C-alpha positions in Angstrom: 17.1 -24.9 32.3 18.5 -24.7 35.6 20.7 -28.0 35.8 22.0 -26.8 32.3 22.9 -23.2 33.3 20.5 -21.7 31.3 18.3 -18.3 32.0 15.2 -16.5 29.9 16.6 -13.1 28.9 13.0 -11.4 29.4 13.6 -8.7 27.0 14.2 -10.8 24.3 11.5 -14.0 25.5 8.0 -13.6 23.4 4.9 -15.6 23.3 2.5 -15.6 20.8 -0.7 -17.3 20.5 -1.8 -17.8 17.0 -5.6 -18.3 16.8 -9.0 -16.4 14.7 -10.0 -13.3 16.5 -13.0 -15.1 17.4 -11.0 -17.2 19.6 -8.5 -14.9 20.6 -11.7 -13.8 23.2 -11.3 -17.0 25.1 -7.4 -17.5 25.1 -6.4 -13.3 24.9 -5.3 -13.4 28.9 -3.0 -16.8 28.8 0.5 -16.4 30.6 3.1 -18.7 29.8 5.5 -19.4 33.4 8.9 -21.0 32.9 11.0 -21.3 36.3 10.7 -17.8 37.7 9.9 -15.5 34.9 6.5 -15.4 33.1 6.2 -14.4 29.8 2.7 -12.5 28.5 1.5 -13.0 24.7 2.7 -10.5 22.4 0.8 -9.4 19.7 3.6 -9.0 17.2 6.9 -11.0 16.7 9.9 -11.3 14.8 11.3 -14.9 14.2 14.6 -15.4 11.8 13.6 -12.2 10.1 10.0 -12.8 9.9 7.5 -10.1 11.2 4.8 -12.0 12.3 1.4 -10.8 14.1 -1.2 -13.1 15.7 -3.7 -13.8 13.0 -0.5 -14.2 10.1 -2.2 -11.4 8.2 1.9 -10.6 7.2 1.1 -7.2 6.8 4.2 -6.2 9.0 6.5 -8.8 7.2 5.9 -6.9 3.7 5.9 -3.6 5.5 9.6 -4.4 6.6 10.5 -6.0 3.3 9.5 -2.9 1.4 11.2 -0.6 3.6 14.4 -2.3 3.6 14.0 -3.0 0.0 13.1 0.8 -1.0 16.0 1.8 0.9 18.9 -0.3 -0.8 16.8 0.7 -4.4 17.5 4.5 -3.1 21.5 4.3 -2.0 21.6 2.1 -5.4 20.1 4.5 -7.3 22.3 7.1 -6.2 25.6 5.2 -7.9 24.1 3.6 -10.5 25.7 5.6 -13.0 29.2 4.5 -12.4 27.7 0.9 -12.6 27.6 -1.2 -15.6 24.6 -3.1 -15.9 26.1 -6.4 -14.9 26.5 -4.5 -11.7 23.3 -3.2 -10.9 22.2 -6.7 -11.6 24.2 -8.2 -9.0 24.0 -5.4 -6.6 20.2 -5.9 -6.9 20.0 -9.4 -6.5 22.1 -9.6 -3.3 20.6 -6.3 -1.8 16.7 -6.7 -3.1 16.2 -9.7 -4.5 17.7 -11.7 -2.4 15.0 -10.2 0.3 11.8 -10.4 -1.8 12.9 -14.3 -2.1 13.4 -14.9 1.8 10.4 -16.5 3.2 8.2 -16.0 0.3 6.0 -19.3 0.8 4.7 -18.0 3.8 2.9 -15.1 1.6 0.8 -17.7 0.0 -2.8 -16.5 0.0 -1.8 -12.8 1.2 -4.1 -10.3 0.3 -3.6 -8.6 -3.8 -2.8 -5.3 -2.2 0.6 -6.7 -0.1 1.1 -8.5 -3.4 1.2 -5.6 -5.1 3.1 -3.5 -2.9 5.6 -6.4 -3.2 5.5 -6.1 -7.1 6.2 -2.6 -7.2 9.5 -3.2 -5.1 10.3 -5.5 -7.9 9.0 -3.0 -10.8 11.3 -0.3 -9.1 14.2 -3.2 -9.1 13.5 -3.9 -13.1 14.0 -0.1 -13.6 17.0 0.6 -11.9 18.9 -2.0 -13.4 17.9 -0.7 -17.5 18.4 3.2 -16.0 14.9 4.3 -16.7 14.1 5.5 -13.1 14.9 8.5 -11.2 14.3 6.4 -7.9 13.8 9.6 -5.4 10.6 10.8 -7.7 9.0 7.4 -7.6 9.3 7.1 -3.8 8.1 10.2 -3.1 5.3 9.5 -5.8 4.3 6.5 -3.8 4.3 8.2 -0.3 1.9 10.6 -1.2 
């Protein structure tokens, strides 16, 4: 790294050990030293927009995706009456469906409770397109 004049950014460099909960006790205190910098293991990381924890439960990622999609659905619901059905489809595909589809192969075999959260977002997107949803009321019901 020194020859190529590269240096680690301490604030952005993270390391994670992916293991079962049982094996984490064995190697939980490991750290990595690169040049003069020491990188300690992190419990959660984000790589290419995918939030991961050390046990790969994908709960953090599902939470982040649902939050982003619900935000965009809420914003779209405020202008839905100005949009045609085709324009609403395009906006939902660009802002919501694309987020649901991104890296969805990593979500294979996640618990049904997490899948249900993603399904609710998709259902709300469909309702928004066909104009049968008051999204503000729907989000309020889901948060309670």
